[in-house]
N, CA, C and O of each residue as an XYZ file, in Angstrom:
820
protein
N     -20.361    -12.787    -21.969
C     -21.301    -11.784    -21.411
C     -20.647    -10.523    -21.054
O     -19.671    -10.560    -20.304
N     -21.095     -9.384    -21.524
C     -20.426     -8.043    -21.111
C     -21.030     -7.544    -19.886
O     -22.045     -8.068    -19.427
N     -20.430     -6.519    -19.318
C     -20.914     -5.921    -18.012
C     -22.225     -5.387    -17.984
O     -22.831     -5.364    -16.913
N     -22.805     -4.901    -19.148
C     -24.170     -4.470    -19.091
C     -25.108     -5.482    -18.919
O     -26.237     -5.157    -18.553
N     -24.819     -6.745    -19.133
C     -25.730     -7.770    -19.043
C     -25.775     -8.366    -17.678
O     -26.762     -9.034    -17.368
N     -24.826     -8.193    -16.854
C     -24.745     -8.907    -15.524
C     -26.074     -8.780    -14.622
O     -26.620     -9.747    -14.090
N     -26.480     -7.554    -14.536
C     -27.611     -7.290    -13.722
C     -28.924     -7.694    -14.280
O     -29.874     -7.948    -13.538
N     -28.999     -7.760    -15.624
C     -30.168     -8.207    -16.246
C     -30.240     -9.759    -15.999
O     -31.310    -10.291    -15.705
N     -29.096    -10.453    -16.125
C     -28.975    -11.873    -15.736
C     -29.372    -12.087    -14.303
O     -30.083    -13.050    -14.014
N     -28.935    -11.208    -13.356
C     -29.357    -11.199    -12.033
C     -30.830    -11.153    -11.892
O     -31.456    -11.950    -11.194
N     -31.388    -10.146    -12.613
C     -32.886     -9.988    -12.508
C     -33.687    -11.245    -12.923
O     -34.705    -11.635    -12.351
N     -33.092    -11.837    -14.005
C     -33.782    -13.055    -14.543
C     -33.689    -14.222    -13.495
O     -34.653    -14.974    -13.352
N     -32.609    -14.371    -12.805
C     -32.392    -15.427    -11.814
C     -33.428    -15.151    -10.659
O     -34.135    -16.046    -10.195
N     -33.458    -13.961    -10.271
C     -34.316    -13.699     -9.134
C     -35.789    -13.786     -9.544
O     -36.592    -14.229     -8.723
N     -36.171    -13.422    -10.675
C     -37.595    -13.512    -11.150
C     -37.908    -15.121    -11.266
O     -39.054    -15.476    -10.989
N     -37.108    -15.946    -11.595
C     -37.364    -17.371    -11.715
C     -37.500    -18.041    -10.363
O     -38.054    -19.134    -10.248
N     -36.966    -17.343     -9.293
C     -37.204    -17.948     -7.897
C     -38.675    -17.982     -7.551
O     -39.105    -18.789     -6.727
N     -39.437    -17.127     -8.162
C     -40.926    -16.995     -7.961
C     -41.270    -17.124     -6.444
O     -42.110    -17.916     -6.018
N     -40.582    -16.320     -5.714
C     -40.979    -16.228     -4.274
C     -40.188    -17.158     -3.331
O     -40.213    -17.025     -2.107
N     -39.519    -18.062     -3.947
C     -38.660    -19.053     -3.279
C     -37.505    -18.364     -2.678
O     -37.054    -17.424     -3.333
N     -36.894    -18.673     -1.466
C     -35.825    -17.983     -0.862
C     -34.634    -19.122     -0.703
O     -34.532    -19.788      0.328
N     -33.881    -19.250     -1.662
C     -32.691    -20.164     -1.538
C     -31.668    -19.680     -0.651
O     -31.619    -18.486     -0.356
N     -30.853    -20.516     -0.209
C     -29.675    -20.193      0.615
C     -28.618    -19.631     -0.282
O     -28.302    -20.250     -1.298
N     -28.061    -18.512      0.027
C     -26.884    -17.947     -0.685
C     -25.817    -17.560      0.175
O     -25.994    -16.950      1.230
N     -24.592    -17.947     -0.318
C     -23.336    -17.598      0.427
C     -22.649    -16.373     -0.331
O     -22.285    -16.459     -1.504
N     -22.515    -15.309      0.390
C     -22.067    -14.131     -0.155
C     -20.614    -13.816      0.408
O     -20.468    -13.439      1.571
N     -19.555    -13.984     -0.457
C     -18.208    -13.690     -0.125
C     -18.132    -12.133      0.084
O     -18.445    -11.379     -0.838
N     -17.728    -11.675      1.263
C     -17.605    -10.204      1.468
C     -16.055     -9.942      1.590
O     -15.325    -10.665      2.268
N     -15.607     -8.829      0.866
C     -14.283     -8.396      0.918
C     -14.053     -7.370      2.049
O     -12.941     -7.229      2.557
N     -15.161     -6.641      2.440
C     -15.120     -5.727      3.531
C     -16.518     -5.239      3.869
O     -17.431     -5.274      3.043
N     -16.659     -4.786      5.100
C     -17.949     -4.211      5.531
C     -18.522     -3.158      4.644
O     -19.624     -3.329      4.124
N     -17.789     -2.022      4.439
C     -18.318     -0.938      3.680
C     -18.803     -1.376      2.202
O     -19.817     -0.867      1.724
N     -18.133     -2.226      1.576
C     -18.531     -2.659      0.277
C     -19.913     -3.656      0.317
O     -20.658     -3.799     -0.652
N     -20.072     -4.214      1.437
C     -21.158     -5.245      1.457
C     -22.466     -4.632      1.841
O     -23.454     -5.360      1.740
N     -22.622     -3.446      2.252
C     -23.783     -2.890      2.699
C     -25.002     -2.953      1.797
O     -26.047     -3.487      2.169
N     -24.838     -2.368      0.544
C     -25.973     -2.383     -0.416
C     -26.162     -3.681     -0.948
O     -27.276     -4.034     -1.335
N     -25.053     -4.513     -1.009
C     -25.250     -5.953     -1.560
C     -26.176     -6.686     -0.627
O     -27.154     -7.273     -1.091
N     -25.918     -6.682      0.674
C     -26.743     -7.420      1.590
C     -28.195     -6.973      1.591
O     -29.149     -7.751      1.624
N     -28.281     -5.564      1.549
C     -29.709     -5.026      1.404
C     -30.453     -5.543      0.273
O     -31.616     -5.911      0.436
N     -29.851     -5.606     -0.929
C     -30.387     -6.233     -2.116
C     -30.652     -7.763     -2.034
O     -31.751     -8.257     -2.285
N     -29.688     -8.385     -1.707
C     -29.786     -9.878     -1.692
C     -30.692    -10.439     -0.614
O     -31.311    -11.483     -0.819
N     -30.784     -9.785      0.512
C     -31.620    -10.210      1.631
C     -33.161    -10.187      1.241
O     -33.999    -10.864      1.838
N     -33.445     -9.356      0.197
C     -34.876     -9.329     -0.230
C     -35.282    -10.612     -0.937
O     -36.463    -10.944     -1.036
N     -34.276    -11.322     -1.424
C     -34.722    -12.598     -2.302
C     -33.996    -13.904     -1.745
O     -34.436    -14.999     -2.097
N     -33.024    -13.837     -0.985
C     -32.314    -14.926     -0.528
C     -32.160    -15.074      1.091
O     -32.291    -14.083      1.809
N     -31.901    -16.252      1.577
C     -31.415    -16.322      2.850
C     -29.925    -16.325      2.809
O     -29.268    -17.283      2.403
N     -29.373    -15.091      3.295
C     -27.949    -14.783      3.020
C     -27.146    -15.104      4.156
O     -27.503    -14.810      5.297
N     -25.938    -15.770      3.860
C     -24.962    -15.907      4.839
C     -23.608    -15.259      4.268
O     -23.166    -15.648      3.187
N     -23.020    -14.358      4.943
C     -21.846    -13.749      4.622
C     -20.718    -14.611      4.966
O     -20.639    -15.123      6.083
N     -19.761    -14.812      3.971
C     -18.558    -15.586      4.284
C     -17.353    -14.657      4.439
O     -16.976    -14.033      3.446
N     -16.741    -14.522      5.568
C     -15.584    -13.750      5.745
C     -14.364    -14.545      5.582
O     -13.879    -15.177      6.521
N     -13.836    -14.522      4.351
C     -12.623    -15.209      4.004
C     -11.676    -14.347      3.152
O     -11.832    -14.167      1.944
N     -10.697    -13.840      3.881
C      -9.800    -12.741      3.213
C      -8.388    -12.966      3.635
O      -7.797    -12.090      4.267
N      -7.811    -14.105      3.316
C      -6.364    -14.249      3.805
C      -5.415    -13.288      3.185
O      -4.280    -13.196      3.652
N      -5.806    -12.524      2.114
C      -4.913    -11.526      1.593
C      -4.682    -10.304      2.518
O      -3.715     -9.576      2.297
N      -5.529    -10.047      3.548
C      -5.515     -8.915      4.253
C      -4.264     -8.850      5.131
O      -3.891     -9.830      5.775
N      -3.616     -7.661      5.144
C      -2.328     -7.465      5.944
C      -2.284     -6.138      6.539
O      -2.657     -5.169      5.877
N      -1.849     -6.006      7.757
C      -1.372     -7.069      8.655
C      -2.576     -7.795      9.375
O      -3.728     -7.611      8.981
N      -2.298     -8.585     10.386
C      -3.418     -9.351     11.059
C      -4.253     -8.366     11.838
O      -5.425     -8.659     12.075
N      -3.774     -7.280     12.235
C      -4.589     -6.238     12.922
C      -5.645     -5.556     11.993
O      -6.707     -5.086     12.402
N      -5.247     -5.557     10.763
C      -6.278     -4.933      9.684
C      -7.353     -6.026      9.510
O      -8.552     -5.751      9.517
N      -6.889     -7.241      9.360
C      -7.899     -8.338      9.170
C      -8.876     -8.284     10.382
O     -10.073     -8.416     10.123
N      -8.510     -8.113     11.626
C      -9.293     -8.186     12.750
C     -10.270     -6.825     12.688
O     -11.473     -6.883     12.943
N      -9.647     -5.720     12.350
C     -10.372     -4.480     12.331
C     -11.607     -4.555     11.203
O     -12.754     -4.171     11.435
N     -11.207     -5.052     10.099
C     -12.187     -5.253      9.063
C     -13.256     -6.259      9.421
O     -14.415     -6.070      9.052
N     -12.926     -7.272     10.094
C     -13.889     -8.272     10.549
C     -14.820     -7.562     11.544
O     -16.036     -7.692     11.399
N     -14.350     -6.859     12.493
C     -15.254     -6.226     13.482
C     -16.129     -5.242     12.715
O     -17.293     -5.114     13.093
N     -15.697     -4.546     11.697
C     -16.490     -3.683     10.908
C     -17.577     -4.465     10.219
O     -18.708     -3.978     10.196
N     -17.338     -5.651      9.643
C     -18.299     -6.486      9.023
C     -19.367     -6.883      9.984
O     -20.548     -6.887      9.636
N     -18.975     -7.224     11.215
C     -19.944     -7.659     12.230
C     -20.829     -6.474     12.640
O     -22.013     -6.651     12.925
N     -20.249     -5.264     12.667
C     -21.040     -4.075     13.012
C     -22.032     -3.852     11.933
O     -23.208     -3.642     12.230
N     -21.640     -3.883     10.718
C     -22.542     -3.594      9.592
C     -23.676     -4.606      9.640
O     -24.835     -4.196      9.570
N     -23.412     -5.908      9.757
C     -24.483     -6.865      9.743
C     -25.486     -6.549     10.872
O     -26.693     -6.527     10.632
N     -25.018     -6.316     12.040
C     -25.818     -5.886     13.202
C     -26.718     -4.677     12.856
O     -27.930     -4.713     13.068
N     -26.120     -3.651     12.339
C     -26.868     -2.463     11.969
C     -27.950     -2.716     10.957
O     -29.098     -2.318     11.155
N     -27.584     -3.403      9.826
C     -28.536     -3.782      8.831
C     -29.688     -4.585      9.331
O     -30.829     -4.404      8.906
N     -29.370     -5.519     10.282
C     -30.402     -6.381     10.843
C     -31.524     -5.524     11.564
O     -32.728     -5.758     11.456
N     -30.996     -4.552     12.278
C     -32.052     -3.706     12.968
C     -32.756     -2.873     12.036
O     -33.811     -2.356     12.406
N     -32.285     -2.655     10.790
C     -33.043     -1.916      9.695
C     -33.764     -2.840      8.780
O     -34.354     -2.376      7.804
N     -33.757     -4.111      9.028
C     -34.634     -5.041      8.265
C     -33.998     -5.884      7.231
O     -34.674     -6.586      6.478
N     -32.651     -5.824      7.181
C     -31.957     -6.557      6.114
C     -31.079     -7.528      6.886
O     -30.030     -7.169      7.421
N     -31.570     -8.836      6.928
C     -30.841     -9.892      7.668
C     -29.765    -10.597      6.990
O     -29.893    -10.818      5.786
N     -28.673    -10.997      7.637
C     -27.727    -11.860      7.112
C     -26.980    -12.498      8.344
O     -26.710    -11.897      9.384
N     -26.673    -13.895      8.039
C     -25.790    -14.427      9.024
C     -24.394    -14.267      8.666
O     -24.084    -13.811      7.565
N     -23.484    -14.634      9.579
C     -22.030    -14.423      9.308
C     -21.336    -15.649      9.588
O     -21.602    -16.265     10.620
N     -20.413    -16.099      8.718
C     -19.475    -17.109      8.913
C     -18.076    -16.765      8.707
O     -17.762    -16.342      7.595
N     -17.150    -16.888      9.651
C     -15.826    -16.331      9.619
C     -14.868    -17.469      9.559
O     -14.902    -18.410     10.352
N     -13.950    -17.336      8.517
C     -12.845    -18.288      8.442
C     -11.531    -17.553      8.906
O     -11.347    -16.356      8.685
N     -10.676    -18.321      9.534
C      -9.450    -17.780     10.191
C      -8.589    -17.091      9.121
O      -8.665    -17.396      7.931
N      -7.747    -16.127      9.616
C      -6.781    -15.518      8.820
C      -5.702    -16.455      8.566
O      -5.112    -16.950      9.526
N      -5.359    -16.773      7.291
C      -4.209    -17.598      6.952
C      -3.461    -16.964      5.802
O      -3.607    -17.409      4.664
N      -2.686    -15.969      6.050
C      -1.915    -15.209      5.021
C      -0.960    -16.109      4.228
O      -0.592    -15.796      3.096
N      -0.548    -17.286      4.869
C       0.320    -18.162      4.132
C      -0.293    -18.739      2.949
O       0.387    -18.972      1.949
N      -1.575    -18.991      3.002
C      -2.431    -19.484      1.850
C      -2.293    -18.444      0.662
O      -2.051    -18.791     -0.494
N      -2.463    -17.197      1.046
C      -2.474    -16.140      0.059
C      -1.161    -15.958     -0.497
O      -1.035    -15.920     -1.721
N      -0.073    -15.832      0.339
C       1.304    -15.670     -0.260
C       1.789    -16.868     -1.145
O       2.579    -16.678     -2.069
N       1.312    -18.064     -0.847
C       1.650    -19.160     -1.622
C       1.042    -19.060     -3.054
O       1.645    -19.385     -4.077
N      -0.226    -18.570     -2.998
C      -0.941    -18.454     -4.237
C      -0.413    -17.392     -5.111
O      -0.535    -17.501     -6.331
N       0.187    -16.336     -4.558
C       0.604    -15.254     -5.442
C       2.188    -15.195     -5.633
O       2.773    -14.211     -6.084
N       2.752    -16.284     -5.264
C       4.243    -16.442     -5.344
C       4.627    -16.262     -6.807
O       4.075    -16.849     -7.738
N       5.641    -15.381     -6.918
C       6.100    -15.027     -8.324
C       5.381    -13.866     -8.977
O       5.751    -13.398    -10.054
N       4.327    -13.411     -8.282
C       3.651    -12.295     -8.798
C       3.802    -11.017     -7.970
O       3.089    -10.039     -8.198
N       4.755    -11.027     -6.985
C       4.906     -9.995     -5.994
C       5.015     -8.512     -6.698
O       4.506     -7.511     -6.195
N       5.705     -8.512     -7.855
C       5.955     -7.277     -8.571
C       5.001     -6.840     -9.446
O       5.190     -5.782    -10.045
N       3.873     -7.564     -9.642
C       2.761     -7.226    -10.526
C       2.114     -5.862    -10.058
O       2.119     -5.586     -8.858
N       1.591     -5.058    -10.931
C       0.966     -3.834    -10.580
C      -0.321     -4.095    -10.007
O      -0.805     -5.211    -10.193
N      -1.037     -3.129     -9.249
C      -2.271     -3.288     -8.717
C      -3.287     -3.468     -9.879
O      -3.135     -2.856    -10.936
N      -4.280     -4.279     -9.676
C      -5.359     -4.719    -10.644
C      -4.698     -5.554    -11.845
O      -5.232     -5.632    -12.951
N      -3.540     -6.142    -11.530
C      -2.917     -7.090    -12.522
C      -3.180     -8.607    -12.204
O      -4.182     -8.988    -11.598
N      -2.213     -9.418    -12.657
C      -2.291    -10.850    -12.498
C      -2.357    -11.202    -10.950
O      -3.070    -12.148    -10.615
N      -1.746    -10.587    -10.119
C      -1.684    -11.001     -8.680
C      -3.185    -10.767     -8.241
O      -3.743    -11.668     -7.614
N      -3.790     -9.731     -8.507
C      -5.194     -9.548     -8.044
C      -6.093    -10.603     -8.582
O      -6.988    -11.076     -7.882
N      -5.872    -10.999     -9.850
C      -6.745    -12.111    -10.431
C      -6.661    -13.369     -9.611
O      -7.663    -14.011     -9.295
N      -5.400    -13.709     -9.268
C      -5.112    -14.846     -8.398
C      -5.778    -14.740     -7.093
O      -6.260    -15.753     -6.587
N      -5.848    -13.572     -6.490
C      -6.498    -13.359     -5.241
C      -7.990    -13.545     -5.344
O      -8.634    -14.104     -4.456
N      -8.548    -13.042     -6.494
C      -9.996    -13.392     -6.693
C     -10.279    -14.768     -6.828
O     -11.275    -15.261     -6.299
N      -9.392    -15.491     -7.570
C      -9.601    -16.929     -7.736
C      -9.502    -17.653     -6.368
O     -10.352    -18.494     -6.076
N      -8.564    -17.372     -5.588
C      -8.418    -17.942     -4.284
C      -9.726    -17.878     -3.429
O     -10.250    -18.845     -2.876
N     -10.155    -16.630     -3.409
C     -11.347    -16.363     -2.434
C     -12.564    -17.040     -3.037
O     -13.285    -17.703     -2.292
N     -12.851    -16.924     -4.342
C     -14.000    -17.503     -4.958
C     -14.074    -18.916     -4.913
O     -15.136    -19.501     -4.697
N     -12.887    -19.550     -5.126
C     -12.729    -20.997     -5.053
C     -13.192    -21.474     -3.658
O     -13.967    -22.419     -3.516
N     -12.675    -20.771     -2.653
C     -13.027    -21.221     -1.291
C     -14.450    -21.054     -0.997
O     -15.069    -21.882     -0.329
N     -14.999    -19.959     -1.500
C     -16.465    -19.587     -1.324
C     -17.290    -20.680     -2.090
O     -18.285    -21.114     -1.508
N     -17.009    -21.130     -3.227
C     -17.757    -22.083     -3.953
C     -17.669    -23.414     -3.274
O     -18.673    -24.113     -3.142
N     -16.492    -23.778     -2.842
C     -16.269    -25.077     -2.112
C     -17.098    -25.111     -0.842
O     -17.780    -26.100     -0.573
N     -17.048    -24.031     -0.050
C     -17.866    -23.914      1.174
C     -19.219    -24.021      0.978
O     -19.894    -24.703      1.750
N     -19.787    -23.343     -0.102
C     -21.181    -23.361     -0.449
C     -21.586    -24.719     -0.750
O     -22.596    -25.156     -0.199
N     -20.875    -25.498     -1.616
C     -21.200    -26.825     -1.971
C     -21.235    -27.760     -0.826
O     -22.090    -28.642     -0.753
N     -20.316    -27.582      0.074
C     -20.221    -28.513      1.253
C     -21.170    -28.227      2.346
O     -21.378    -29.088      3.202
N     -21.791    -27.017      2.383
C     -22.741    -26.626      3.404
C     -24.126    -26.292      2.841
O     -24.845    -25.501      3.452
N     -24.520    -26.850      1.724
C     -25.853    -26.806      1.292
C     -26.380    -25.555      0.704
O     -27.594    -25.388      0.582
N     -25.521    -24.677      0.338
C     -26.004    -23.360     -0.305
C     -26.300    -23.706     -1.787
O     -25.633    -24.498     -2.452
N     -27.428    -22.986     -2.242
C     -27.723    -23.164     -3.681
C     -26.909    -22.225     -4.596
O     -26.512    -22.550     -5.715
N     -26.699    -21.033     -4.013
C     -26.024    -19.895     -4.821
C     -24.804    -19.432     -4.042
O     -24.719    -19.597     -2.825
N     -23.893    -18.868     -4.748
C     -22.847    -18.112     -4.158
C     -22.572    -16.790     -4.969
O     -22.890    -16.747     -6.157
N     -22.032    -15.797     -4.396
C     -21.584    -14.641     -5.206
C     -20.535    -13.836     -4.300
O     -20.103    -14.313     -3.250
N     -20.183    -12.650     -4.758
C     -19.180    -11.776     -3.985
C     -19.567    -10.399     -4.109
O     -20.250     -9.999     -5.051
N     -19.127     -9.627     -3.135
C     -19.240     -8.259     -3.069
C     -18.219     -7.539     -3.974
O     -18.333     -6.338     -4.219
N     -17.301     -8.236     -4.424
C     -16.197     -7.560     -5.194
C     -16.713     -6.740     -6.357
O     -16.082     -5.753     -6.735
N     -17.725     -7.078     -6.877
C     -18.245     -6.420     -8.075
C     -18.899     -5.024     -7.717
O     -19.305     -4.304     -8.629
N     -18.996     -4.664     -6.475
C     -19.519     -3.343     -6.068
C     -18.472     -2.379     -6.231
O     -18.812     -1.203     -6.365
N     -17.190     -2.695     -6.243
C     -16.083     -1.669     -6.290
C     -15.793     -1.285     -7.696
O     -15.757     -2.127     -8.593
N     -15.568      0.097     -7.911
C     -15.287      0.561     -9.193
C     -13.877      0.264     -9.588
O     -13.507      0.556    -10.725
N     -13.004     -0.337     -8.670
C     -11.675     -0.622     -8.916
C     -11.584     -2.185     -9.334
O     -10.493     -2.653     -9.659
N     -12.625     -2.890     -9.319
C     -12.654     -4.245     -9.601
C     -13.298     -4.602    -10.944
O     -14.371     -4.075    -11.238
N     -12.709     -5.461    -11.769
C     -13.279     -5.836    -13.137
C     -14.325     -6.856    -12.984
O     -14.041     -8.015    -12.682
N     -15.534     -6.453    -13.185
C     -16.704     -7.310    -13.087
C     -16.714     -8.446    -14.109
O     -17.232     -9.528    -13.833
N     -16.149     -8.202    -15.279
C     -16.179     -9.242    -16.320
C     -15.149    -10.277    -15.849
O     -15.495    -11.454    -15.953
N     -14.014    -10.028    -15.380
C     -13.150    -11.074    -14.870
C     -13.763    -11.884    -13.702
O     -13.707    -13.113    -13.666
N     -14.367    -11.106    -12.724
C     -14.850    -11.733    -11.497
C     -16.004    -12.667    -11.741
O     -16.130    -13.705    -11.090
N     -16.844    -12.297    -12.678
C     -18.008    -13.109    -13.116
C     -17.500    -14.325    -13.851
O     -18.059    -15.410    -13.687
N     -16.444    -14.188    -14.668
C     -15.832    -15.413    -15.377
C     -15.303    -16.299    -14.336
O     -15.604    -17.489    -14.423
N     -14.542    -15.898    -13.336
C     -13.978    -16.766    -12.344
C     -15.184    -17.380    -11.522
O     -15.110    -18.555    -11.164
N     -16.224    -16.657    -11.233
C     -17.370    -17.209    -10.560
C     -18.015    -18.342    -11.229
O     -18.392    -19.320    -10.584
N     -18.172    -18.238    -12.639
C     -18.777    -19.296    -13.422
C     -17.906    -20.548    -13.478
O     -18.381    -21.684    -13.463
N     -16.570    -20.266    -13.545
C     -15.642    -21.390    -13.510
C     -15.712    -22.238    -12.129
O     -15.755    -23.468    -12.095
N     -15.718    -21.421    -11.044
C     -15.889    -22.140     -9.769
C     -17.233    -22.811     -9.611
O     -17.307    -23.874     -8.995
N     -18.311    -22.230    -10.146
C     -19.621    -22.871    -10.117
C     -19.587    -24.287    -10.753
O     -20.090    -25.273    -10.215
N     -18.941    -24.294    -11.956
C     -18.886    -25.512    -12.666
C     -17.968    -26.632    -12.051
O     -18.209    -27.829    -12.209
N     -16.872    -26.138    -11.322
C     -16.027    -26.934    -10.689
C     -16.568    -27.574     -9.412
O     -16.258    -28.726     -9.112
N     -17.397    -26.803     -8.643
C     -17.966    -27.326     -7.354
C     -19.367    -27.521     -7.376
O     -19.909    -27.854     -6.322
N     -20.085    -27.360     -8.463
C     -21.454    -27.743     -8.533
C     -22.486    -26.915     -7.789
O     -23.498    -27.423     -7.306
N     -22.215    -25.699     -7.716
C     -23.083    -24.749     -7.010
C     -23.394    -23.560     -7.991
O     -22.547    -23.314     -8.850
N     -24.444    -22.863     -7.938
C     -24.840    -21.803     -8.765
C     -24.140    -20.559     -8.475
O     -24.108    -20.094     -7.336
N     -23.551    -19.985     -9.522
C     -23.110    -18.588     -9.406
C     -24.186    -17.562     -9.805
O     -24.864    -17.679    -10.826
N     -24.293    -16.557     -8.936
C     -25.258    -15.535     -9.194
C     -24.533    -14.311     -9.870
O     -23.726    -13.631     -9.236
N     -24.842    -14.071    -11.130
C     -24.180    -13.049    -11.835
C     -24.460    -11.673    -11.251
O     -25.519    -11.477    -10.656
N     -23.606    -10.769    -11.387
C     -23.844     -9.429    -10.769
C     -22.763     -8.470    -11.300
O     -21.701     -8.845    -11.798
N     -23.159     -7.154    -11.136
C     -22.253     -6.114    -11.184
C     -22.863     -5.041    -10.077
O     -23.470     -4.029    -10.429
N     -22.647     -5.358     -8.837
C     -23.383     -4.641     -7.880
C     -23.137     -3.107     -7.726
O     -23.829     -2.397     -6.997
N     -22.122     -2.673     -8.453
C     -21.930     -1.244     -8.397
C     -23.071     -0.453     -9.299
O     -23.258      0.756     -9.158
N     -23.726     -1.165    -10.128
C     -24.793     -0.688    -11.047
C     -26.018     -0.353    -10.102
O     -26.156     -0.883     -8.999
N     -26.793      0.467    -10.573
C     -28.039      0.968     -9.821
C     -27.676      1.589     -8.544
O     -28.293      1.337     -7.510
N     -26.622      2.448     -8.605
C     -26.199      3.122     -7.428
C     -25.729      2.281     -6.354
O     -25.783      2.744     -5.215
N     -25.243      1.038     -6.550
C     -24.978      0.160     -5.513
C     -23.769      0.599     -4.793
O     -23.685      0.474     -3.571
N     -22.726      1.165     -5.592
C     -21.448      1.712     -4.937
C     -21.771      2.838     -4.017
O     -21.321      2.897     -2.872
N     -22.600      3.777     -4.568
C     -22.983      4.930     -3.759
C     -23.858      4.577     -2.595
O     -23.724      5.234     -1.563
N     -24.675      3.683     -2.646
C     -25.602      3.162     -1.517
C     -24.600      2.640     -0.407
O     -24.759      2.925      0.780
N     -23.613      1.899     -0.847
C     -22.673      1.295      0.266
C     -22.007      2.354      0.988
O     -21.824      2.302      2.204
N     -21.632      3.345      0.231
C     -20.916      4.568      0.891
C     -21.845      5.273      1.856
O     -21.438      5.625      2.964
N     -23.123      5.491      1.441
C     -24.116      6.043      2.268
C     -24.250      5.304      3.556
O     -24.195      5.897      4.634
N     -24.430      3.973      3.455
C     -24.569      3.149      4.681
C     -23.365      3.078      5.545
O     -23.459      3.007      6.770
N     -22.213      3.097      4.899
C     -21.016      3.218      5.759
C     -20.982      4.437      6.598
O     -20.575      4.387      7.758
N     -21.410      5.561      6.028
C     -21.396      6.806      6.692
C     -22.498      6.870      7.805
O     -22.291      7.372      8.910
N     -23.634      6.341      7.431
C     -24.792      6.214      8.318
C     -24.428      5.382      9.620
O     -24.759      5.770     10.741
N     -23.800      4.336      9.416
C     -23.345      3.389     10.556
C     -21.983      3.663     11.192
O     -21.542      2.981     12.117
N     -21.341      4.700     10.645
C     -20.111      5.064     11.184
C     -19.059      3.954     11.080
O     -18.321      3.729     12.039
N     -18.974      3.274      9.973
C     -18.091      2.248      9.708
C     -16.629      2.639      9.395
O     -16.395      3.618      8.687
N     -15.683      1.906      9.900
C     -14.303      2.094      9.477
C     -14.203      1.847      7.981
O     -14.667      0.828      7.468
N     -13.572      2.824      7.274
C     -13.304      2.632      5.840
C     -11.792      2.568      5.537
O     -11.041      3.509      5.796
N     -11.440      1.573      5.052
C      -9.927      1.354      4.868
C      -9.404      2.247      3.763
O     -10.149      2.657      2.872
N      -8.115      2.545      3.827
C      -7.517      3.365      2.743
C      -6.612      2.684      1.762
O      -5.863      3.272      0.982
N      -6.761      1.314      1.882
C      -5.955      0.491      0.862
C      -6.776     -0.788      0.577
O      -7.670     -1.151      1.342
N      -6.464     -1.421     -0.485
C      -7.251     -2.593     -0.905
C      -7.216     -3.677      0.196
O      -8.258     -4.179      0.616
N      -5.981     -4.030      0.658
C      -5.966     -4.945      1.826
C      -4.698     -5.775      1.867
O      -4.337     -6.175      2.974
N      -3.968     -6.088      0.787
C      -2.899     -6.864      0.771
C      -1.569     -6.101      1.173
O      -1.538     -4.872      1.238
N      -0.537     -6.858      1.422
C       0.740     -6.118      1.754
C       1.130     -5.293      0.602
O       1.692     -4.222      0.829
N       0.904     -5.654     -0.584
C       1.461     -5.065     -1.789
C       0.597     -3.720     -2.074
O       1.103     -2.826     -2.752
N      -0.578     -3.604     -1.602
C      -1.326     -2.386     -1.781
C      -1.337     -1.381     -0.533
O      -1.943     -0.310     -0.510
N      -0.587     -1.895      0.461
C      -0.556     -1.092      1.772
C      -0.139      0.329      1.441
O      -0.727      1.265      1.985
N       0.859      0.542      0.565
C       1.357      1.867      0.402
C       0.927      2.514     -0.800
O       1.580      3.420     -1.318
N      -0.228      2.047     -1.294
C      -0.844      2.616     -2.492
C      -2.016      1.831     -2.928
O      -2.168      0.672     -2.542
N      -2.891      2.448     -3.758
C      -4.048      1.674     -4.221
C      -5.159      1.621     -3.188
O      -4.894      1.781     -1.997
N      -6.430      1.394     -3.625
C      -7.532      1.421     -2.618
C      -8.791      0.795     -3.312
O      -8.784      0.319     -4.447
N      -9.816      0.859     -2.518
C     -11.042      0.256     -3.119
C     -11.649      1.126     -4.217
O     -12.665      0.757     -4.805
C-alpha cells in the first residue's frame, strides 16, 4: 500500500462502521500533533489517547509534553471533540535498551524505526488487553515521519496482538496544518526537537 491509499483505506474503514462507534486507542507522540487527529477520530470512534513515550528526554520534557497533552484534550472537549487520556509512566530505560547499538544512527534512520516499533507494540498490546477494537498513532501527522513505514509497523502489531490497525496518513487533508492552527489557538507548548536525547541538539517534528 502506498501513501496515497492510506486515507482512502481509512475512509473505507469508517464507512463500514455504519454509525457504530468502536473503542479506539490512539497513541499520541505529543499534544500539538494530536489536535487534528483527535478532532477527526472523535467523529467516528470512542477515543482514548495513550500517552506512552519513553523516548522523551529529559524527564522534565516528558512531564511538560504530558501537561500539554492534557491541556489540549481539555480544550478540545470544550469545543466538542472528546477523548479520554491514559498515561503510562516514563521509563527511558526501556527506550535505551531498545535502541542499543543504534546511538550513532542519523535522525529518521534505524533508531527512529525501533522507537516507532516500541511505542506501537505497547499500544497494540494495551489495546488488546483493555478491549479496544482499533488502534492507531498520531505519528503520521508529521511531515518528518514516514507514513509507509509506520503503517507497516502498525499492521505487523495488529497481527501480533489481534487488534485492528486503522490505516492513516493524518497529515493529508490539511491535517498537519490544522494541528498547528489548534496549537496556536489553545496556546500549546510546541517543542523544538523530536524528543529523544539524540535529537535534543538537532532535528524536530
